[in-house]
N, C-alpha and C positions, 0 to 999 in steps of 0.2 A: 672916878668916884660917882656913885649914884646921886642924882640931885632930886630933891623932893619939892614939889610945887603945891601950894595950898589952894584948894577950890572950896566952894560952899555948896551946901544942899539945904533944902527946906526941911524944917522940923514941924511936928504937929502943932506946936505952940506958935508957929509963925516965925520963929527965929531962924537965923542962918548958922549952921554948924560947919566948921572947916573939914574938908576931906583931903587926905593925903594921897596923891597919885604919883606913881613913878614915871619919870620921863626917859628912863633907860631904853635905848633903842633895841629892836629885835636883834640886830647884828651884834650889839654889845652883850646881850643875853646869851647868844650863841657862843661868843668868845669865852664868856664866863663858864659856860657848860663844858666846853671842850676846847681849850686853847693849845692846839698842837704846835703853834709857832714857838711856844716857850721851850719845846724840846728839840728845836732845830729842824722840825719837819714842816715844810712849806706846802700848805694845801689851800684849795679854794674854800671859802666860807659859804657853804650851801647848807641850809637848815636840814634838808632831808637826807644828807649824806653823812650824818653823824656816825653811823655804824662803819662806813668806809674809813673815816678819819681815825676811829678807834682801832680798827684792824691794821691800818697803816702804822699807827704808833706801836702796836704789839710786834709786828714783823720788823720794823726798823729797830726796836729795842733788842730783838733777838740778833739782828745783824751786828749791832754795837757790842752786845755781850760776847758774842763769838769772837770778835776782833780783840776785845779787851782781854779775854781769856788767853788768846794766842800770844798777845804782847806780854802779859804778866807771866805766862808760863816760861817763855824764853828768858825773860828778865830774872825771875826768881828761882826757876828750877833748871834752866839751862837746856830745856828740850822743847820742841814744838808740840802742839796739842796732838798732832797725828802720831808722832813718835811716842808720846805719853800713852796714847790709846793702844798702839801696837804692843808696847812692852807690857801694858796691863793685861791685854787679852792673852798674850803668850804666857803670862805668869799664872794663869788660872790653874789651881791644883786639882780640879775635878778630872775624872777619867776621860780619855779621848779629847783632852784639851791641849793647849800649847805646851805646858810644862812637862807633860808626860810623853806624848807621842808626836807633838807638833800639829800645826793647822795648815791646811791647804791654802794656797793664795786666794782662790775663789771664795772659800768659806770666810776667810779673814776679811776680804774686801766687802762681802755682803754684810758681815757683822758690824763693821765700822761704817758702812754706808759711804764708801769711797770707790773710785774707779780702780781697776786693776793696774792701769798705767801709772796713776799717782802713787798707789801703794808700792809698786815695784821700785819707784824712785826712792821712797822712804826706806824700804828694806835694804837697798844698796848702800845707803848712808849708814844704817845700823850695822850692816855686815862689815863695812869698812872700819867701824869703831870696835868690832869684835863683840857686839852685843847679841846678835842673832846669827843663825846659820840656816841654810837650806840643805836638807838631807833627804835621802830616799825614804819613802813611806814604807813602814814595815808590812802593811797590808797589801800594798800594790807597788811592786818594784819599778813600775813605769812612771809612777807619780812622785813628786817631791813636795815636802812639807817644810814649814818654817817653825823654828823653835828657838828658845833662848839658849845661849851658851852659858857655861858656868860663870864666866865673867859677867854676862848679861844679867843673870839671876842675882848676883851680888850687887850689881849696880841698881837693879830694880828694888831690892830690899832696902838699900840705903835711901833711894829716891822716894820710896813710899812713905817713909817717916816725914819727909818734908812736904809731901803731898797732903798728908793729913793736917799738917799745920796750915798749909795753903787753904784747904777746905774750911778749917775752923775760923780763920780770919775772914774769908770771903762771905761766909754764911752766918757771921756772928750776930747779926741783927734779926735773924729768923728764929721763931720758936719751933719746937719739934713738929707741932701739928701743921705749921705753915710750910715746913719742908716737905712733909708728906703730901700736902695738897699741891704744892708746886710740881712734885714728881708726877702726880696724877694728871695734872693739866698738860704738862709737857708730853707725857705719853699719849694723851688724847689728841693733842695737836699733831704729833708725828704721824699717828694713824690716819688722821684726816688729810694730812698733806699727801700721803701716799695714794689717796683716792682722787686727787685733783685731776680732772680731765677737761681741758678747755677746747672749745671748737676752734678750728683753724679759720683764719680770716678768709672770707669768700671774695673771689674776684681778684685776689692778689697773689702774686708769685714772688713774695719778698725774698725768700731764701735763695732762689736761683739768681735773681738780679743782684743781690748783695754778694753772693759768691763770685759771680762774674766780675763785679766791680772791684772786689778786693784782689782777685787774680790779676787783673789788668794793672792795678796799682803796684802790686809786688813785682810784676814783670818790669814796670817802668823804673822802680827803685833799683832793681838788680842791674839795670843798664846805666842809669844816670847817677846812682848813689847820692841822690839829693834828699833833702829833708822831705818827709811825706806831707802831701797837701790834703786837707780834709775834703773827702769826696762824698761823704754821706751827710744827709741833713741831720740837724740836731733832733734829739728825742722829743716826742710830743710833750707838751706841758702837762698833759693828763697823767703822765708817769712821774710820780713825786716820791718814790721810795728813798732815793739818796738825797740828803740835804746838801745845801751849799757849804755849810760848815757845821761842825759838831759842837753842841753846847754841853759842857761838862756839868 
């Protein structure tokens, strides 16, 4: 709580008038301005790093939201977020889309912003459940495309009703204009993320050393079959993206 101390100052008539001055410290004012610790994000309290703390809060929130969406999708809808996205993409009724002629694996991976390896694993699971199939491309007999099966289309039609209920509950506190603004900001953030290019550390060959260290560790494990021993130093304290615990 802020404490007020009374001082005095001279008046033209010679009397002394009380003056209230705050004894709140600069560190306390910084905490009041941006207290990231309340959100489970542990950062250094440096006055000129406010923008860094705020950016950290934004990206950590995105991390939490993504994990929460994944958990709630499995719990309430019975599908993972990637399975959800794949089925939705393949159900697109527009020409040259998944529901008409199918989508190539590379196009689908690019659209969903996932690796082809991860997407292949998801498709195998959906194929096993009879929801999607890989067939020959009508335009190129050498290529194969992915599309929904009749069972998959029925499954998606039923799932979509629950998805709309999921959306409605999750976004119930947002006004229409707030949702439009949120989409705009997320689109802008994604575009800027794609432009990020960081300079590689100079004078360090971290990747090579780390790879050699892990190869040696795995070779030792294959022979001894013992519990792995930590061989790498802990991450620098300057990296604070992941909190020790999550505050709900």
